[in-house]
KETORPA-998914 format. One record per residue (C-alpha): residue number from 1; residue in one letter; z, y, x. Coordinates in Angstrom, 2 decimals, padded with zeros to 5 digits, always signed. Each point is the difference from the previous one (the first is absolute). Example, Ala and Ser with C-alpha at 12.3 -4.5 7.8 and 13.67 -1.06 7.14 Angstrom:
<recs>
<1, A, <+007.80, -004.50, +012.30>>
<2, S, <-000.66, +003.44, +001.37>>
</recs>
This chain:
<recs>
<1, M, <-025.63, +057.93, -001.39>>
<2, S, <+002.81, +000.99, +002.37>>
<3, V, <+002.73, -002.37, +001.13>>
<4, S, <+003.64, +000.11, +000.93>>
<5, G, <+001.84, -003.01, +001.41>>
<6, P, <-001.52, -003.48, -000.01>>
<7, R, <+001.52, -002.64, -002.25>>
<8, H, <-001.25, -002.92, +002.12>>
<9, V, <-000.39, +000.11, +003.78>>
<10, A, <-001.55, -002.92, +001.89>>
<11, L, <+000.50, -000.36, +003.74>>
<12, I, <-002.11, -001.80, +002.60>>
<13, C, <+002.57, -000.52, +002.73>>
<14, D, <-002.27, -000.13, +003.04>>
<15, G, <+000.78, +000.30, +003.69>>
<16, S, <+003.00, -002.23, +000.72>>
<17, R, <-001.77, -001.98, +002.74>>
<18, R, <-001.22, +003.16, +001.72>>
<19, W, <+003.49, +001.47, -000.30>>
<20, A, <+001.42, -003.05, +001.76>>
<21, E, <-002.59, +000.29, +002.78>>
<22, R, <+000.75, +003.70, +000.43>>
<23, E, <+003.75, -000.62, +000.14>>
<24, G, <-000.35, -002.98, +002.33>>
<25, V, <+001.73, -002.41, -002.38>>
<26, S, <-001.01, -003.27, -001.62>>
<27, I, <-002.21, -000.20, -003.07>>
<28, F, <+002.96, -001.45, -001.87>>
<29, A, <+002.04, +003.10, +000.91>>
<30, G, <-002.83, +002.10, -001.36>>
<31, H, <+000.07, -001.88, -003.29>>
<32, A, <+003.78, +000.42, -000.14>>
<33, A, <-000.38, +003.76, +000.47>>
<34, A, <-002.60, -000.01, -002.77>>
<35, A, <+002.38, -001.79, -002.36>>
<36, A, <+002.69, +002.60, +000.68>>
<37, A, <-002.52, +002.76, -000.76>>
<38, V, <-000.79, -001.65, -003.35>>
<39, L, <+003.62, +000.26, -001.10>>
<40, G, <+000.10, +003.65, +000.99>>
<41, R, <-003.14, +000.83, -001.97>>
<42, I, <+001.38, -001.76, -003.07>>
<43, E, <+003.03, +002.29, +000.21>>
<44, D, <-002.33, +002.99, +000.41>>
<45, A, <-002.05, -001.01, -003.04>>
<46, I, <+003.17, -000.08, -002.09>>
<47, A, <+001.06, +003.43, +001.26>>
<48, L, <-003.46, +001.52, -000.46>>
<49, G, <-000.40, -001.15, -003.60>>
<50, V, <-002.68, -002.66, +000.47>>
<51, S, <+000.07, -002.59, -002.80>>
<52, E, <-002.04, -002.80, +001.62>>
<53, L, <-000.50, -000.88, +003.66>>
<54, T, <-002.32, -002.70, +001.28>>
<55, L, <+000.11, -001.28, +003.59>>
<56, Y, <-002.65, -002.07, +001.78>>
<57, A, <+002.09, -002.50, +001.95>>
<58, F, <-002.32, -002.95, +000.70>>
<59, S, <-003.68, -000.28, -000.88>>
<60, T, <-002.16, -003.06, -000.62>>
<61, E, <-001.73, +000.85, +003.30>>
<62, N, <+003.28, -000.03, +001.94>>
<63, W, <-000.07, -003.81, -000.01>>
<64, T, <-002.58, +000.25, +002.81>>
<65, R, <+002.62, +001.38, +002.40>>
<66, P, <+001.63, -002.34, +002.55>>
<67, P, <+002.10, -002.62, -001.85>>
<68, A, <+003.19, +000.97, +001.84>>
<69, E, <-000.38, +003.62, -001.06>>
<70, V, <-000.73, -000.98, -003.62>>
<71, E, <+003.05, -002.26, -000.11>>
<72, A, <+002.25, +002.67, +001.51>>
<73, L, <-001.29, +002.70, -002.33>>
<74, L, <+000.41, -002.07, -003.17>>
<75, T, <+003.47, -001.10, +001.11>>
<76, L, <+000.96, +003.62, +000.62>>
<77, I, <-001.30, +001.07, -003.43>>
<78, G, <+002.04, -002.72, -001.70>>
<79, E, <+003.16, +000.85, +001.94>>
<80, R, <-000.27, +003.73, -000.69>>
<81, I, <-000.65, -000.53, -003.70>>
<82, A, <+003.06, -002.26, -000.30>>
<83, L, <+002.11, +002.44, +002.06>>
<84, E, <-001.00, +003.18, -001.83>>
<85, T, <-000.17, -001.29, -003.59>>
<86, P, <+003.72, +000.58, -000.78>>
<87, A, <-000.15, +003.64, +001.15>>
<88, L, <-003.28, +000.62, -001.79>>
<89, T, <+001.47, -001.53, -003.15>>
<90, L, <+002.87, +002.49, +000.12>>
<91, R, <-002.53, +002.83, +000.43>>
<92, G, <-001.75, -001.07, -003.22>>
<93, V, <-003.18, -001.13, +001.77>>
<94, Q, <-002.15, -002.63, -001.68>>
<95, M, <-001.80, -002.26, +002.48>>
<96, R, <-003.39, -001.54, -000.75>>
<97, F, <-002.37, -001.95, +002.23>>
<98, L, <-003.80, -000.14, -000.09>>
<99, G, <-002.24, -002.69, +001.41>>
<100, R, <-000.50, -003.72, +000.21>>
<101, R, <+003.21, -001.92, +000.57>>
<102, D, <-001.33, -003.53, +000.45>>
<103, R, <-000.49, +000.43, +003.77>>
<104, L, <+003.34, +001.68, +000.71>>
<105, P, <+002.85, -001.85, +001.74>>
<106, S, <+002.41, -001.41, -002.57>>
<107, A, <+002.91, +002.11, +001.30>>
<108, L, <-002.03, +003.18, -000.50>>
<109, A, <-001.17, -001.02, -003.46>>
<110, I, <+003.63, -000.68, -000.98>>
<111, A, <+001.06, +003.42, +001.35>>
<112, L, <-002.71, +001.74, -002.02>>
<113, A, <+000.97, -001.75, -003.22>>
<114, A, <+003.69, +000.71, +000.59>>
<115, A, <-000.65, +003.71, +000.61>>
<116, E, <-002.10, +000.29, -003.13>>
<117, Q, <+002.68, -001.72, -002.06>>
<118, A, <+002.85, +002.07, +001.46>>
<119, T, <-001.75, +003.34, -000.55>>
<120, G, <-002.06, -000.79, -003.10>>
<121, A, <+002.18, +001.97, -002.42>>
<122, N, <+000.16, +003.12, +002.18>>
<123, T, <-001.63, +003.15, -001.32>>
<124, G, <-000.22, +002.16, +003.12>>
<125, L, <-002.74, +000.09, +002.62>>
<126, K, <-002.39, -002.92, -000.39>>
<127, V, <-001.02, -001.39, +003.40>>
<128, F, <-003.00, -002.30, +000.27>>
<129, V, <-000.40, -001.86, +003.30>>
<130, A, <-003.42, -001.51, +000.71>>
<131, I, <+000.37, -003.31, +001.88>>
<132, D, <-002.96, -002.32, +000.58>>
<133, Y, <-001.87, +002.63, -001.96>>
<134, G, <-003.65, +001.01, -000.01>>
<135, G, <-001.74, +002.23, -002.49>>
<136, R, <-003.04, -002.27, -000.24>>
<137, A, <+002.20, -003.06, -000.47>>
<138, E, <+001.87, +001.79, -002.80>>
<139, I, <-003.24, +000.90, -001.78>>
<140, L, <-001.32, -003.53, +000.44>>
<141, D, <+003.22, -001.53, -001.36>>
<142, A, <-000.11, +002.41, -002.95>>
<143, A, <-003.63, -000.90, -000.68>>
<144, R, <+000.95, -003.66, -000.25>>
<145, R, <+002.51, +000.84, -002.74>>
<146, F, <-002.16, +002.56, -001.77>>
<147, T, <-002.12, -001.14, -002.93>>
<148, D, <-001.48, +003.14, -001.55>>
<149, G, <+000.98, +003.49, -001.01>>
<150, T, <+000.64, +003.48, +001.37>>
<151, E, <+001.07, +001.38, +003.38>>
<152, S, <+003.59, +000.22, -001.22>>
<153, E, <-000.12, -003.65, -001.05>>
<154, F, <-001.33, -000.94, +003.44>>
<155, A, <+002.75, +002.05, +001.65>>
<156, A, <+002.52, -002.04, -001.98>>
<157, C, <-001.13, -003.00, +002.07>>
<158, L, <+000.90, +001.61, +003.32>>
<159, Y, <+003.10, -001.01, +001.97>>
<160, A, <+002.18, +002.80, -001.44>>
<161, P, <-001.42, +001.14, -003.35>>
<162, D, <+002.84, +002.48, -000.48>>
<163, M, <-000.72, +001.77, +003.29>>
<164, H, <-001.44, +003.48, -000.48>>
<165, D, <-003.04, +000.85, +002.09>>
<166, P, <+001.13, +001.70, +003.20>>
<167, D, <-000.28, +003.79, -000.05>>
<168, L, <+000.23, +000.17, +003.78>>
<169, I, <-000.80, -002.50, +002.73>>
<170, I, <+001.33, +000.79, +003.47>>
<171, R, <-001.16, -001.82, +003.12>>
<172, T, <+001.76, +000.44, +003.32>>
<173, G, <-001.29, -000.86, +003.46>>
<174, G, <-003.10, +002.19, +000.09>>
<175, E, <-002.47, -002.37, -001.66>>
<176, Q, <-001.91, +001.26, -003.04>>
<177, R, <-000.72, -002.94, -002.27>>
<178, L, <+001.65, -001.93, -002.84>>
<179, S, <-000.18, -003.42, +001.70>>
<180, N, <-000.33, -002.00, -003.22>>
<181, Y, <+003.00, +001.71, -001.61>>
<182, L, <+000.31, +000.54, -003.76>>
<183, L, <-003.77, +000.21, -000.38>>
<184, W, <+000.04, -000.03, -003.80>>
<185, Q, <+002.99, +002.32, -000.36>>
<186, A, <-001.15, +002.51, +002.65>>
<187, A, <-003.05, +001.20, -001.94>>
<188, Y, <+001.34, +003.57, -000.38>>
<189, A, <+002.83, +000.07, +002.52>>
<190, E, <+000.34, +002.93, +002.36>>
<191, L, <-000.13, -001.15, +003.63>>
<192, V, <+002.01, +001.43, +002.88>>
<193, F, <-000.39, -001.35, +003.54>>
<194, R, <+002.69, +000.64, +002.61>>
<195, T, <-000.08, -000.48, +003.75>>
<196, E, <+003.64, -001.13, +000.31>>
<197, L, <+000.51, -003.67, +000.74>>
<198, W, <+001.94, -001.55, -002.86>>
<199, P, <+003.46, -000.16, +001.69>>
<200, D, <-000.39, +003.73, +000.76>>
<201, F, <-000.87, +000.93, -003.61>>
<202, D, <+003.18, +001.81, -001.06>>
<203, R, <+001.28, +002.08, -002.90>>
<204, G, <-001.77, +003.12, +001.26>>
<205, A, <-003.35, -001.78, +000.17>>
<206, F, <+000.52, -001.45, -003.47>>
<207, E, <+000.77, +003.46, -001.40>>
<208, A, <-003.10, +001.42, +001.72>>
<209, C, <-002.12, -002.61, -001.80>>
<210, L, <+001.51, +000.95, -003.34>>
<211, D, <-000.66, +003.67, +000.77>>
<212, E, <-003.63, -000.85, +000.79>>
<213, Y, <-000.26, -001.88, -003.29>>
<214, A, <+001.39, +002.99, -001.91>>
<215, R, <-002.82, +002.18, +001.39>>
<216, R, <-002.69, -002.33, -001.34>>
<217, Q, <-001.88, +000.27, -003.30>>
<218, R, <-000.37, -003.32, -001.80>>
<219, R, <-003.13, +000.07, -002.16>>
<220, F, <-000.48, -003.67, -000.97>>
<221, G, <-003.72, +000.66, -000.28>>
<222, Q, <+000.44, +003.11, -002.15>>
<223, R, <-001.48, +003.40, +000.76>>
<224, I, <+002.57, +002.72, +000.51>>
<225, E, <-001.37, +003.25, -001.38>>
<226, T, <+001.07, +003.13, +001.83>>
<227, V, <+000.41, +003.33, -001.77>>
<228, P, <-001.50, +002.94, +001.92>>
<229, T, <+002.36, +002.85, +000.76>>
<230, G, <-000.74, +003.69, +000.31>>
<231, T, <-003.12, +001.83, -001.17>>
<232, P, <-003.24, -001.90, +000.48>>
<233, D, <-002.79, +001.63, +001.95>>
<234, P, <-002.68, +001.59, -002.20>>
<235, P, <-003.24, -001.94, -000.30>>
<236, R, <-002.61, +000.91, +002.58>>
<237, Q, <-003.01, +001.89, -001.18>>
<238, P, <-003.29, -001.86, +000.41>>
</recs>
């Protein structure tokens, strides 16, 4: 089964700390550069015909970082969401957020709810942002709500039941793992790993990932029969 463009692209935005070290700037400056890159890739997704885009902003494991860094990062996320929501609303983007919200600072939780309300009726690119998100936590939370039934009924208990499974997952920064990201939804996703640190991941790199995806064959467990071409060799004589 051949493919064309992906409907849903999920991004693991890795490498901001290393980018800051390379550039000789603070970790906070690295996170700020990462936030600017996010906005650019949202614009690219719109231009390139992607329907859904998911971004890994803050994982359940990120709470183990130094408290000052965690506080600064969550504050930055809240500020950027509040700042960019009006422009994204005009672009027809619908904002959604995945993860547990009970541990988030109240200002950030308010910003998330306000963005979802402001963009909820939009019908353009759907952007999911994973904050205090972990794939195992999502499955565990879904299992608590699930009583009995099929896989599709279990999927309805996930954080965003209307999210399509990602066709393509891109990770920047050179690492080659999912890091607890969309574990249920990623069952048949195509994976592309890039060496660019996230703030360096630009439109050209994004397009290269989509080109790589277009060269793949997605089988979903099926066998793809090939038809021989030309004249077959005659059977050998015993």
